[in-house]
N, C-alpha and C positions, 0 to 999 in steps of 0.2 A: 489509248489515251486514258489518263487518270480521271475517274469520275467523281473524285472527292472535292466537291465545291466547298470553298471556305469564304466567309465574309471578308470584305476588304475594310481596312481601317481608314479613317479620314485622312491620315497623313501619308498613306501609300500612294505611289505615283503610277498613273496609267499612261501608256503610249498607244495612241490609236492610229489605225491605218488611214490612208488617204480618203477612203470612202466615208469614214466617220467624220472627216473634216468638212464635208458638205452639209452637215446638220448645223443649223444656225446657232444653237445654244452651245455647241462645242467650238469655242473660240480659239483654242490652241490644241495642237496634236498631242501635247504632253501636259497633263494636269493632275493635281491631287484628286483622289476620289471625293473628298469632302467638297471640293469646288464643283465637281460634276454633279454631286447629289444636290447641292444648293441650287445649281442651275436648273435641274429637273424640277425641283420643288417650285422655283420661281415661275417656270413655264406653266406648271399645273395650276398654280395659284391664279395666274392671269387668264386661265381658261374658264370654262363654264363651272368646273369644280370649285374654284375659289371665288366665283362671282357673288354678288349681292342679289339674293333671290327674295323678292317680295319684302324687302326691308330687313331680311335676316341674313347675316353673313354666315355662310357655311364654314365651319371651323374644322375642316378635314385634317389639317396638318398640325394643329396644336392640341387644344384640350379635347377635340373630337366633336362630332356632330351627333345630336340625339337621334337614335334609331330604335327600332324594334326588330328582334331576330327570332326566327322560329328554328330552333336547333333540333337535331336528331335526338330522340329520347326525352325531350322536354315535354312538360304538360301544357304548353301554350307559348305565346309570345313573351319574350323577355325584353324589358326596356333597358337601355344602356347607351353607351357612346361608342362610336366607331371613328377611327382616324387612319390616315394613310401615312405609312412610313416607306422610305425608299432605302434599299440596300443593294449593293452589287456583290456578286460572288465571283470568285476566280477559280478555275480548274487548270492546273498546269498540264501542258502536253508532255512534260518531262518528269521522270520519277523524282520524288523528294529524296533528300539525303538519307533519311531514316529508312526508306524503302530500299535504297541501294545497299545500305549497310546490312539490312536483314537478309537480302538475297545473297550477299557475299558470304554470310554465315550459314547459308542453307536454311534459314528460317523463313517461314511463310509470313507475309504481312497480314494474313487472315488471323482473326482471334482464335484462340484455342476453343475447341468444342467443350461444352459443359459435360458431355458424355465421356471425355477422355479419362477423367478420374475413375469413373465406373468401369471402363474397359480395362484400365490398369489393375484394378482390384480383382477382376475376374480372370485376368491372364496370368 
């Protein structure tokens, strides 16, 4: 199986199996990715993440919520904002057209090694 996951665009269409149809937010077995993403955001906004906490609306999906982060290598806590974004990625079970063309030409789909030029100069 090809392990090259690529992000899906909002206008690309998904067809989901019967098991996915039992999930309440998936109203149709075939839908555009953008519709699925908006449904996921709606569900998350209606959950605790999007609720009104102590009079402060948590803005996880838009401008972001105020947070502090302790990152590796930093000298302390950094203040900033955090937000949630949702993306879906797709990995085909079938080889892409360019991979088929490369294998037909005897070329590897692997990138050339940076050492190949040095090996040619020495040989």
